[in-house]
GUMIZA-991636 format. One record per residue: residue in three letters; x, y, z of N, C-alpha, C, O, CB in turn. Coordinates in steps of 0.2 Angstrom, whole numbers, plus 2048, in hexadecimal, padded with zeros to 3 digits. Glycine has a CB too. Example, Ala and Ser with C-alpha at 12.3 -4.5 7.8 and 13.67 -1.06 7.14 Angstrom:
# GUMIZA-991636
<pt code="ALA" n_x="842" n_y="7E4" n_z="827" ca_x="83E" ca_y="7EA" ca_z="827" c_x="842" c_y="7F0" c_z="827" o_x="847" o_y="7EF" o_z="82A" cb_x="839" cb_y="7EA" cb_z="82D"/>
<pt code="SER" n_x="840" n_y="7F5" n_z="823" ca_x="844" ca_y="7FB" ca_z="824" c_x="840" c_y="800" c_z="827" o_x="843" o_y="806" o_z="828" cb_x="846" cb_y="7FD" cb_z="81D"/>
# end
This chain:
# GUMIZA-991636
<pt code="UNK" n_x="4C0" n_y="DE6" n_z="1B3" ca_x="4BE" ca_y="DE6" ca_z="1AC" c_x="4C3" c_y="DEA" c_z="1A8" o_x="4C6" o_y="DEE" o_z="1AA" cb_x="4B6" cb_y="DE9" cb_z="1AB"/>
<pt code="UNK" n_x="4C3" n_y="DE7" n_z="1A1" ca_x="4C7" ca_y="DEA" ca_z="19D" c_x="4C3" c_y="DED" c_z="198" o_x="4BE" o_y="DEB" o_z="196" cb_x="4CC" cb_y="DE6" cb_z="19B"/>
<pt code="UNK" n_x="4C7" n_y="DF4" n_z="194" ca_x="4C3" ca_y="DF6" ca_z="18F" c_x="4C1" c_y="DF2" c_z="18A" o_x="4BB" o_y="DF2" o_z="188" cb_x="4C5" cb_y="DFA" cb_z="18C"/>
<pt code="UNK" n_x="4C4" n_y="DED" n_z="187" ca_x="4C2" ca_y="DEA" ca_z="182" c_x="4BC" c_y="DE5" c_z="185" o_x="4B7" o_y="DE5" o_z="182" cb_x="4C8" cb_y="DE7" cb_z="17F"/>
<pt code="UNK" n_x="4BD" n_y="DE2" n_z="18A" ca_x="4B7" ca_y="DDF" ca_z="18E" c_x="4B0" c_y="DE4" c_z="18E" o_x="4AB" o_y="DE1" o_z="18C" cb_x="4B9" cb_y="DDF" cb_z="196"/>
<pt code="UNK" n_x="4B1" n_y="DE9" n_z="190" ca_x="4AB" ca_y="DEE" ca_z="190" c_x="4A8" c_y="DEF" c_z="189" o_x="4A2" o_y="DF0" o_z="189" cb_x="4AE" cb_y="DF4" cb_z="193"/>
<pt code="UNK" n_x="4AD" n_y="DF0" n_z="183" ca_x="4AB" ca_y="DF0" ca_z="17D" c_x="4A7" c_y="DEC" c_z="17B" o_x="4A2" o_y="DEE" o_z="178" cb_x="4AF" cb_y="DF0" cb_z="179"/>
<pt code="UNK" n_x="4AA" n_y="DE4" n_z="17C" ca_x="4A5" ca_y="DDE" ca_z="17A" c_x="49F" c_y="DDD" c_z="17C" o_x="49A" o_y="DDB" o_z="179" cb_x="4A7" cb_y="DDA" cb_z="17B"/>
<pt code="UNK" n_x="49F" n_y="DDF" n_z="184" ca_x="498" ca_y="DE0" ca_z="186" c_x="495" c_y="DE5" c_z="184" o_x="48F" o_y="DE4" o_z="184" cb_x="497" cb_y="DDF" cb_z="18C"/>
<pt code="UNK" n_x="496" n_y="DEA" n_z="183" ca_x="492" ca_y="DF0" ca_z="180" c_x="490" c_y="DEC" c_z="177" o_x="48B" o_y="DEC" o_z="175" cb_x="498" cb_y="DFA" cb_z="180"/>
<pt code="UNK" n_x="495" n_y="DEA" n_z="176" ca_x="492" ca_y="DE9" ca_z="16E" c_x="48E" c_y="DE2" c_z="16E" o_x="489" o_y="DE1" o_z="16A" cb_x="498" cb_y="DE9" cb_z="168"/>
<pt code="UNK" n_x="48F" n_y="DDF" n_z="172" ca_x="48A" ca_y="DD8" ca_z="173" c_x="482" c_y="DDA" c_z="175" o_x="47D" o_y="DD7" o_z="173" cb_x="48C" cb_y="DD2" cb_z="179"/>
<pt code="UNK" n_x="483" n_y="DE1" n_z="17A" ca_x="47D" ca_y="DE2" ca_z="17B" c_x="479" c_y="DE8" c_z="177" o_x="473" o_y="DEA" o_z="178" cb_x="47C" cb_y="DE3" cb_z="181"/>
<pt code="UNK" n_x="47D" n_y="DEA" n_z="171" ca_x="47C" ca_y="DEF" ca_z="16D" c_x="47D" c_y="DEC" c_z="166" o_x="482" o_y="DEE" o_z="164" cb_x="480" cb_y="DF4" cb_z="16E"/>
<pt code="UNK" n_x="479" n_y="DE9" n_z="162" ca_x="47C" ca_y="DE6" ca_z="15C" c_x="47B" c_y="DE9" c_z="157" o_x="47D" o_y="DE7" o_z="151" cb_x="479" cb_y="DE0" cb_z="15B"/>
<pt code="UNK" n_x="478" n_y="DEF" n_z="158" ca_x="477" ca_y="DF4" ca_z="152" c_x="47C" c_y="DF9" c_z="14F" o_x="47D" o_y="DFC" o_z="14A" cb_x="471" cb_y="DF9" cb_z="153"/>
<pt code="UNK" n_x="482" n_y="DF8" n_z="156" ca_x="487" ca_y="DFC" ca_z="154" c_x="48E" c_y="DF8" c_z="153" o_x="490" o_y="DF4" o_z="157" cb_x="489" cb_y="E01" cb_z="15A"/>
<pt code="UNK" n_x="491" n_y="DFA" n_z="14E" ca_x="498" ca_y="DF7" ca_z="14C" c_x="49D" c_y="DF9" c_z="150" o_x="49D" o_y="DFE" o_z="154" cb_x="49B" cb_y="DFA" cb_z="144"/>
<pt code="UNK" n_x="4A2" n_y="DF5" n_z="150" ca_x="4A9" ca_y="DF6" ca_z="155" c_x="4AC" c_y="DFD" c_z="152" o_x="4AF" o_y="E01" o_z="155" cb_x="4AF" cb_y="DEF" cb_z="154"/>
<pt code="UNK" n_x="4AA" n_y="DFE" n_z="14B" ca_x="4AF" ca_y="E04" ca_z="14A" c_x="4A8" c_y="E0B" c_z="14B" o_x="4A9" o_y="E11" o_z="14B" cb_x="4B3" cb_y="E05" cb_z="141"/>
<pt code="UNK" n_x="4A4" n_y="E09" n_z="14D" ca_x="49E" ca_y="E10" ca_z="14F" c_x="4A0" c_y="E10" c_z="156" o_x="4A0" o_y="E15" o_z="15A" cb_x="493" cb_y="E0D" cb_z="14F"/>
<pt code="UNK" n_x="4A3" n_y="E0B" n_z="159" ca_x="4A4" ca_y="E0B" ca_z="160" c_x="4AB" c_y="E0E" c_z="162" o_x="4AC" o_y="E11" o_z="167" cb_x="4A3" cb_y="E04" cb_z="164"/>
<pt code="UNK" n_x="4B0" n_y="E0D" n_z="15D" ca_x="4B7" ca_y="E10" ca_z="15E" c_x="4B6" c_y="E17" c_z="15C" o_x="4B9" o_y="E1C" o_z="160" cb_x="4BE" cb_y="E0B" cb_z="15A"/>
<pt code="UNK" n_x="4B3" n_y="E19" n_z="158" ca_x="4B4" ca_y="E1F" ca_z="155" c_x="4AE" c_y="E26" c_z="154" o_x="4AF" o_y="E2C" o_z="153" cb_x="4B7" cb_y="E1C" cb_z="14E"/>
<pt code="UNK" n_x="4A8" n_y="E21" n_z="154" ca_x="4A3" ca_y="E25" ca_z="152" c_x="4A1" c_y="E29" c_z="159" o_x="4A0" o_y="E2F" o_z="158" cb_x="49D" cb_y="E22" cb_z="14F"/>
<pt code="UNK" n_x="4A1" n_y="E25" n_z="15F" ca_x="49D" ca_y="E27" ca_z="165" c_x="4A3" c_y="E29" c_z="16B" o_x="4A8" o_y="E26" o_z="16A" cb_x="497" cb_y="E21" cb_z="168"/>
<pt code="UNK" n_x="4A2" n_y="E2E" n_z="16F" ca_x="4A6" ca_y="E30" ca_z="174" c_x="4A5" c_y="E2B" c_z="17A" o_x="4A0" o_y="E27" o_z="17A" cb_x="4A5" cb_y="E37" cb_z="177"/>
<pt code="UNK" n_x="4AA" n_y="E2C" n_z="17E" ca_x="4A9" ca_y="E27" ca_z="183" c_x="4A4" c_y="E28" c_z="188" o_x="4A1" o_y="E23" o_z="18B" cb_x="4B0" cb_y="E26" cb_z="186"/>
<pt code="UNK" n_x="4A2" n_y="E2F" n_z="18A" ca_x="49C" ca_y="E2F" ca_z="18E" c_x="496" c_y="E2D" c_z="18A" o_x="491" o_y="E2B" o_z="18C" cb_x="49C" cb_y="E36" cb_z="192"/>
<pt code="UNK" n_x="496" n_y="E2F" n_z="184" ca_x="48F" ca_y="E2B" ca_z="180" c_x="48F" c_y="E25" c_z="180" o_x="489" o_y="E23" o_z="180" cb_x="48E" cb_y="E2C" cb_z="178"/>
<pt code="UNK" n_x="493" n_y="E21" n_z="181" ca_x="494" ca_y="E1A" ca_z="181" c_x="492" c_y="E18" c_z="187" o_x="48E" o_y="E13" o_z="187" cb_x="49A" cb_y="E17" cb_z="17F"/>
<pt code="UNK" n_x="494" n_y="E1A" n_z="18C" ca_x="493" ca_y="E19" ca_z="194" c_x="48B" c_y="E1B" c_z="195" o_x="487" o_y="E17" o_z="198" cb_x="499" cb_y="E1E" cb_z="198"/>
<pt code="UNK" n_x="489" n_y="E1F" n_z="194" ca_x="482" ca_y="E21" ca_z="194" c_x="47C" c_y="E1C" c_z="18F" o_x="477" o_y="E1A" o_z="191" cb_x="482" cb_y="E29" cb_z="190"/>
<pt code="UNK" n_x="47F" n_y="E1A" n_z="188" ca_x="47C" ca_y="E15" ca_z="183" c_x="47D" c_y="E0F" c_z="189" o_x="479" o_y="E0A" o_z="189" cb_x="47F" cb_y="E14" cb_z="17A"/>
<pt code="UNK" n_x="481" n_y="E0E" n_z="18B" ca_x="482" ca_y="E07" ca_z="190" c_x="47E" c_y="E06" c_z="196" o_x="47E" o_y="E00" o_z="198" cb_x="487" cb_y="E06" cb_z="192"/>
<pt code="UNK" n_x="47B" n_y="E0C" n_z="199" ca_x="477" ca_y="E0C" ca_z="19E" c_x="470" c_y="E08" c_z="19D" o_x="46E" o_y="E09" o_z="197" cb_x="476" cb_y="E13" cb_z="1A1"/>
<pt code="UNK" n_x="46D" n_y="E04" n_z="1A0" ca_x="467" ca_y="E00" ca_z="19E" c_x="462" c_y="E03" c_z="1A2" o_x="462" o_y="E01" o_z="1A8" cb_x="467" cb_y="DF8" cb_z="19E"/>
<pt code="UNK" n_x="45E" n_y="E07" n_z="1A0" ca_x="457" ca_y="E0B" ca_z="1A4" c_x="451" c_y="E08" c_z="1A2" o_x="44B" o_y="E0B" o_z="1A2" cb_x="457" cb_y="E14" cb_z="1A3"/>
<pt code="UNK" n_x="451" n_y="E02" n_z="19F" ca_x="44B" ca_y="E00" ca_z="19C" c_x="448" c_y="DFB" c_z="1A1" o_x="443" o_y="DF8" o_z="1A0" cb_x="44B" cb_y="DFC" cb_z="195"/>
<pt code="UNK" n_x="44B" n_y="DFA" n_z="1A7" ca_x="448" ca_y="DF5" ca_z="1AB" c_x="442" c_y="DFA" c_z="1B1" o_x="443" o_y="DFF" o_z="1B3" cb_x="44F" cb_y="DF0" cb_z="1B0"/>
<pt code="UNK" n_x="43C" n_y="DF7" n_z="1B1" ca_x="437" ca_y="DF9" ca_z="1B4" c_x="435" c_y="DF6" c_z="1BB" o_x="431" o_y="DF1" o_z="1BA" cb_x="432" cb_y="DF9" cb_z="1AF"/>
<pt code="UNK" n_x="437" n_y="DF7" n_z="1C1" ca_x="433" ca_y="DF3" ca_z="1C6" c_x="42C" c_y="DF5" c_z="1C8" o_x="42B" o_y="DFB" o_z="1CB" cb_x="436" cb_y="DF3" cb_z="1CC"/>
<pt code="UNK" n_x="427" n_y="DF1" n_z="1C7" ca_x="421" ca_y="DF2" ca_z="1C8" c_x="41F" c_y="DF0" c_z="1D1" o_x="421" o_y="DEB" o_z="1D4" cb_x="41D" cb_y="DEC" cb_z="1C3"/>
<pt code="UNK" n_x="41C" n_y="DF4" n_z="1D5" ca_x="41B" ca_y="DF2" ca_z="1DB" c_x="415" c_y="DED" c_z="1DC" o_x="411" o_y="DED" o_z="1D8" cb_x="41A" cb_y="DF7" cb_z="1DE"/>
<pt code="UNK" n_x="415" n_y="DEA" n_z="1E2" ca_x="40F" ca_y="DE6" ca_z="1E3" c_x="40A" c_y="DEA" c_z="1E6" o_x="40C" o_y="DF0" o_z="1E7" cb_x="411" cb_y="DDF" cb_z="1E7"/>
<pt code="UNK" n_x="404" n_y="DE8" n_z="1E7" ca_x="3FF" ca_y="DED" ca_z="1EA" c_x="402" c_y="DEF" c_z="1F2" o_x="402" o_y="DF5" o_z="1F4" cb_x="3F6" cb_y="DE9" cb_z="1EA"/>
<pt code="UNK" n_x="404" n_y="DEB" n_z="1F5" ca_x="406" ca_y="DEA" ca_z="1FB" c_x="40B" c_y="DF0" c_z="1FB" o_x="40B" o_y="DF3" o_z="200" cb_x="408" cb_y="DE4" cb_z="1FC"/>
<pt code="UNK" n_x="411" n_y="DF0" n_z="1F7" ca_x="416" ca_y="DF4" ca_z="1F6" c_x="414" c_y="DFC" c_z="1F4" o_x="415" o_y="E01" o_z="1F7" cb_x="41B" cb_y="DF1" cb_z="1F0"/>
<pt code="UNK" n_x="40F" n_y="DFB" n_z="1F0" ca_x="40B" ca_y="E00" ca_z="1EF" c_x="407" c_y="E04" c_z="1F4" o_x="408" o_y="E0A" o_z="1F4" cb_x="408" cb_y="DFE" cb_z="1EA"/>
<pt code="UNK" n_x="404" n_y="E01" n_z="1F8" ca_x="400" ca_y="E04" ca_z="1FE" c_x="405" c_y="E07" c_z="203" o_x="404" o_y="E0C" o_z="206" cb_x="3FC" cb_y="DFF" cb_z="201"/>
<pt code="UNK" n_x="40C" n_y="E04" n_z="203" ca_x="411" ca_y="E05" ca_z="208" c_x="413" c_y="E0B" c_z="205" o_x="413" o_y="E10" o_z="209" cb_x="418" cb_y="DFF" cb_z="209"/>
<pt code="UNK" n_x="414" n_y="E0C" n_z="200" ca_x="417" ca_y="E12" ca_z="1FE" c_x="412" c_y="E18" c_z="1FB" o_x="414" o_y="E1D" o_z="1F8" cb_x="41B" cb_y="E10" cb_z="1F8"/>
<pt code="UNK" n_x="40C" n_y="E17" n_z="1FE" ca_x="407" ca_y="E1C" ca_z="1FD" c_x="404" c_y="E1D" c_z="1F6" o_x="402" o_y="E22" o_z="1F4" cb_x="40A" cb_y="E22" cb_z="200"/>
<pt code="UNK" n_x="405" n_y="E18" n_z="1F2" ca_x="402" ca_y="E18" ca_z="1EA" c_x="3FA" c_y="E17" c_z="1EA" o_x="3F7" o_y="E15" o_z="1EF" cb_x="405" cb_y="E11" cb_z="1E4"/>
<pt code="UNK" n_x="3F9" n_y="E19" n_z="1E5" ca_x="3F1" ca_y="E18" ca_z="1E4" c_x="3F0" c_y="E13" c_z="1DF" o_x="3F3" o_y="E13" o_z="1DA" cb_x="3ED" cb_y="E1E" cb_z="1E3"/>
<pt code="UNK" n_x="3EA" n_y="E0F" n_z="1E0" ca_x="3E8" ca_y="E0A" ca_z="1DA" c_x="3E4" c_y="E0E" c_z="1D7" o_x="3DF" o_y="E11" o_z="1D9" cb_x="3E4" cb_y="E04" cb_z="1DD"/>
<pt code="UNK" n_x="3E6" n_y="E0E" n_z="1D1" ca_x="3E1" ca_y="E12" ca_z="1CB" c_x="3DD" c_y="E0D" c_z="1C7" o_x="3E0" o_y="E08" o_z="1C5" cb_x="3E4" cb_y="E17" cb_z="1C4"/>
<pt code="UNK" n_x="3D6" n_y="E0D" n_z="1C8" ca_x="3D0" ca_y="E09" ca_z="1C4" c_x="3D0" c_y="E0D" c_z="1BD" o_x="3CD" o_y="E12" o_z="1BC" cb_x="3C7" cb_y="E09" cb_z="1C8"/>
<pt code="UNK" n_x="3D3" n_y="E09" n_z="1B8" ca_x="3D2" ca_y="E0B" ca_z="1B1" c_x="3CC" c_y="E0A" c_z="1AF" o_x="3C9" o_y="E0E" o_z="1AC" cb_x="3D6" cb_y="E07" cb_z="1AD"/>
<pt code="UNK" n_x="3C9" n_y="E04" n_z="1B1" ca_x="3C4" ca_y="E02" ca_z="1AE" c_x="3BD" c_y="E07" c_z="1AF" o_x="3B8" o_y="E06" o_z="1AA" cb_x="3C3" cb_y="DFB" cb_z="1B1"/>
<pt code="UNK" n_x="3BD" n_y="E0A" n_z="1B3" ca_x="3B7" ca_y="E0D" ca_z="1B5" c_x="3B9" c_y="E15" c_z="1B4" o_x="3B6" o_y="E19" o_z="1B8" cb_x="3B4" cb_y="E0C" cb_z="1BC"/>
<pt code="UNK" n_x="3BD" n_y="E17" n_z="1B0" ca_x="3BF" ca_y="E1D" ca_z="1B0" c_x="3BE" c_y="E20" c_z="1A9" o_x="3BF" o_y="E1C" o_z="1A4" cb_x="3C4" cb_y="E1F" cb_z="1B2"/>
<pt code="UNK" n_x="3BC" n_y="E27" n_z="1A8" ca_x="3B9" ca_y="E2A" ca_z="1A2" c_x="3C1" c_y="E2C" c_z="19F" o_x="3C6" o_y="E2B" o_z="1A2" cb_x="3B3" cb_y="E31" cb_z="1A5"/>
<pt code="UNK" n_x="3C2" n_y="E2E" n_z="199" ca_x="3C7" ca_y="E30" ca_z="196" c_x="3CA" c_y="E37" c_z="199" o_x="3D0" o_y="E38" o_z="198" cb_x="3C6" cb_y="E30" cb_z="190"/>
<pt code="UNK" n_x="3C5" n_y="E3A" n_z="19B" ca_x="3C6" ca_y="E42" ca_z="19F" c_x="3CB" c_y="E40" c_z="1A5" o_x="3CF" o_y="E44" o_z="1A6" cb_x="3BF" cb_y="E47" cb_z="1A2"/>
<pt code="UNK" n_x="3C9" n_y="E3A" n_z="1A8" ca_x="3CE" ca_y="E39" ca_z="1AE" c_x="3D4" c_y="E36" c_z="1AD" o_x="3D8" o_y="E36" o_z="1B2" cb_x="3CB" cb_y="E36" cb_z="1B3"/>
<pt code="UNK" n_x="3D5" n_y="E35" n_z="1A8" ca_x="3DC" ca_y="E32" ca_z="1A7" c_x="3E2" c_y="E37" c_z="1A7" o_x="3E2" o_y="E3C" o_z="1A3" cb_x="3DC" cb_y="E2E" cb_z="1A0"/>
<pt code="UNK" n_x="3E7" n_y="E36" n_z="1AA" ca_x="3ED" ca_y="E3B" ca_z="1A9" c_x="3F3" c_y="E38" c_z="1A7" o_x="3F4" o_y="E32" o_z="1A9" cb_x="3EF" cb_y="E3E" cb_z="1AF"/>
<pt code="UNK" n_x="3F8" n_y="E3C" n_z="1A4" ca_x="3FD" ca_y="E3A" ca_z="1A3" c_x="402" c_y="E39" c_z="1A9" o_x="400" o_y="E3B" o_z="1AF" cb_x="400" cb_y="E3E" cb_z="19D"/>
<pt code="UNK" n_x="409" n_y="E37" n_z="1A8" ca_x="40E" ca_y="E38" ca_z="1AD" c_x="40F" c_y="E3E" c_z="1B0" o_x="412" o_y="E3E" o_z="1B5" cb_x="413" cb_y="E36" cb_z="1AB"/>
<pt code="UNK" n_x="40E" n_y="E43" n_z="1AD" ca_x="40F" ca_y="E4B" ca_z="1B1" c_x="409" c_y="E4C" c_z="1B4" o_x="409" o_y="E51" o_z="1B8" cb_x="411" cb_y="E52" cb_z="1AB"/>
<pt code="UNK" n_x="404" n_y="E49" n_z="1B4" ca_x="3FE" ca_y="E4B" ca_z="1B6" c_x="3FA" c_y="E50" c_z="1B4" o_x="3F6" o_y="E52" o_z="1B8" cb_x="3FF" cb_y="E4D" cb_z="1BC"/>
<pt code="UNK" n_x="3F9" n_y="E52" n_z="1AC" ca_x="3F6" ca_y="E55" ca_z="1AA" c_x="3F2" c_y="E51" c_z="1A5" o_x="3F4" o_y="E4C" o_z="1A2" cb_x="3F9" cb_y="E59" cb_z="1A9"/>
<pt code="UNK" n_x="3EC" n_y="E54" n_z="1A4" ca_x="3E7" ca_y="E51" ca_z="19E" c_x="3EA" c_y="E4E" c_z="199" o_x="3EF" o_y="E50" o_z="197" cb_x="3E3" cb_y="E57" cb_z="19C"/>
<pt code="UNK" n_x="3E7" n_y="E49" n_z="196" ca_x="3E9" ca_y="E47" ca_z="18F" c_x="3E6" c_y="E4A" c_z="18B" o_x="3E0" o_y="E4C" o_z="18D" cb_x="3E8" cb_y="E40" cb_z="18E"/>
<pt code="UNK" n_x="3E7" n_y="E4E" n_z="185" ca_x="3E5" ca_y="E52" ca_z="180" c_x="3E4" c_y="E4E" c_z="17A" o_x="3E9" o_y="E4C" o_z="177" cb_x="3E8" cb_y="E57" cb_z="17F"/>
<pt code="UNK" n_x="3DD" n_y="E4D" n_z="178" ca_x="3DD" ca_y="E49" ca_z="171" c_x="3DE" c_y="E4E" c_z="16B" o_x="3DD" o_y="E54" o_z="16D" cb_x="3D6" cb_y="E44" cb_z="170"/>
<pt code="UNK" n_x="3DF" n_y="E4C" n_z="165" ca_x="3DF" ca_y="E52" ca_z="15F" c_x="3D8" c_y="E55" c_z="15F" o_x="3D8" o_y="E5B" o_z="15E" cb_x="3E0" cb_y="E4E" cb_z="157"/>
<pt code="UNK" n_x="3D3" n_y="E51" n_z="15F" ca_x="3CC" ca_y="E55" ca_z="15D" c_x="3CB" c_y="E59" c_z="162" o_x="3C7" o_y="E5D" o_z="160" cb_x="3C7" cb_y="E50" cb_z="15C"/>
<pt code="UNK" n_x="3CC" n_y="E59" n_z="167" ca_x="3CB" ca_y="E5E" ca_z="16D" c_x="3CE" c_y="E65" c_z="16C" o_x="3CD" o_y="E69" o_z="171" cb_x="3CE" cb_y="E5D" cb_z="172"/>
# end
């Protein structure tokens, strides 16, 4: 691939950026990081989850106190 092809692909994927910004405002490492797509999440099926030792969480019967965030700490509400 060429640098021009990379630039065109990046500008198509990021319409908020102008060509002038691409060429002069951002460094090459910044553009490489911005070009990575980290937005895709792969959800496991129940079978895959069981194979990996994951647990199913029943949120319908959970109280607010039992809910945890991704770091495993209790969720604190402003009125607490």
